[in-house]
C-alpha positions as CSV (number, residue, x, y, z in Angstrom):
1,X,175.3,171.0,98.3
2,X,173.5,167.9,99.4
3,X,171.8,167.3,102.7
4,X,171.2,164.0,104.3
5,X,168.4,163.2,106.6
6,X,168.7,160.7,109.2
7,X,165.8,158.3,109.7
8,X,164.8,157.4,113.2
9,X,166.1,154.0,114.2
10,X,163.2,151.6,114.8
11,X,162.8,150.2,118.3
12,X,164.4,146.8,118.8
13,X,161.1,145.5,120.2
14,X,157.4,146.5,120.1
15,X,155.4,146.0,123.3
16,X,151.7,145.3,123.1
17,X,149.3,147.1,125.5
18,X,149.0,143.9,127.6
19,X,152.8,143.8,127.9
20,X,153.0,147.4,128.9
21,X,150.2,146.8,131.5
22,X,152.2,143.9,132.9
23,X,155.4,146.0,133.2
24,X,153.3,148.6,135.1
25,X,152.1,145.9,137.5
26,X,155.7,144.7,138.0
27,X,157.0,148.2,138.6
28,X,154.1,148.7,141.1
29,X,155.6,145.9,143.3
30,X,159.2,146.3,142.3
31,X,161.9,145.9,145.0
32,X,163.4,149.0,146.4
33,X,166.0,150.5,144.0
34,X,164.6,149.0,140.8
35,X,164.5,151.5,138.0
36,X,162.9,149.3,135.4
37,X,162.5,145.9,133.8
38,X,165.1,144.4,131.4
39,X,164.8,141.8,128.7
40,X,167.9,139.7,127.8
41,X,168.5,136.5,125.9
42,X,171.0,134.4,127.9
43,X,172.3,131.2,126.5
44,X,170.3,128.3,128.0
45,X,167.8,125.7,127.1
46,X,167.6,123.1,124.4
47,X,168.0,125.5,121.4
48,X,170.6,127.9,122.8
49,X,168.9,131.2,123.7
50,X,166.1,132.0,126.1
51,X,164.1,135.1,127.0
52,X,164.7,136.5,130.5
53,X,162.9,139.4,132.1
54,X,164.3,140.8,135.4
55,X,164.3,143.9,137.5
56,X,167.3,146.3,137.1
57,X,168.7,148.8,139.5
58,X,170.8,150.8,137.0
59,X,170.8,151.4,133.2
60,X,173.7,149.8,131.3
61,X,175.3,152.3,128.8
62,X,174.4,150.6,125.6
63,X,171.0,149.0,126.5
64,X,168.0,149.9,124.4
65,X,165.6,152.1,126.6
66,X,161.9,152.0,126.0
67,X,159.6,154.3,128.0
68,X,156.3,152.7,128.7
69,X,153.3,154.3,130.6
70,X,154.1,152.0,133.6
71,X,157.9,152.4,133.8
72,X,161.2,151.9,132.0
73,X,161.8,148.8,129.9
74,X,165.3,148.0,128.8
75,X,166.6,145.6,126.2
76,X,170.1,144.1,126.9
77,X,172.5,145.5,124.3
78,X,174.0,142.1,123.6
79,X,170.4,140.8,122.8
80,X,169.2,143.6,120.5
81,X,170.3,141.9,117.3
82,X,168.4,138.7,118.2
83,X,165.2,140.8,118.8
84,X,164.9,143.4,116.1
85,X,161.4,143.4,114.8
86,X,160.0,141.3,117.6
87,X,156.7,141.9,119.4
88,X,156.4,141.2,123.1
89,X,153.0,140.4,124.5
90,X,151.6,139.3,127.9
91,X,149.2,136.3,127.8
92,X,147.1,134.8,130.5
93,X,144.7,131.9,130.4
94,X,143.3,129.4,132.8
95,X,146.6,127.5,133.0
96,X,149.5,129.8,132.3
97,X,150.6,133.4,132.3
98,X,153.7,134.9,130.8
99,X,155.4,137.0,128.2
100,X,155.1,135.7,124.7
101,X,157.4,136.7,121.9
102,X,156.8,136.9,118.1
103,X,160.4,137.0,116.9
104,X,161.1,137.1,113.2
105,X,164.7,136.3,113.8
106,X,164.1,132.9,115.5
107,X,164.8,130.1,113.1
108,X,163.4,127.5,115.5
109,X,162.6,126.7,119.1
110,X,162.7,123.7,121.3
111,X,159.6,121.5,121.8
112,X,158.8,123.0,125.2
113,X,159.0,126.6,123.9
114,X,161.5,127.7,126.5
115,X,164.4,128.5,124.1
116,X,165.0,129.5,120.5
117,X,167.8,129.6,117.9
118,X,168.7,132.4,115.5
């Protein structure tokens, strides 16, 4: 008789402590009814796909759900395949502030960095 053990499925995305802190800040000033923040990769930009982070008021059935100390973070189910193994960070300097992605699936990006291709 053989037994099989199931391995835990890795998260589609890893959040840095800075990204988790930014999610906590966003949830602290979220509009009424928001249950979390969601990452998706809509088609737009020079290269085809872009990263989009928005408030959500309800969880979609197949979205990846990541619990952070500051609130719920969702990854759009249609975007998971483009993001597996990625790291999401929050970076601030004197001139810009925003989420930054290290995505091993991206084969290239546009010159301005707003979009990527897989």
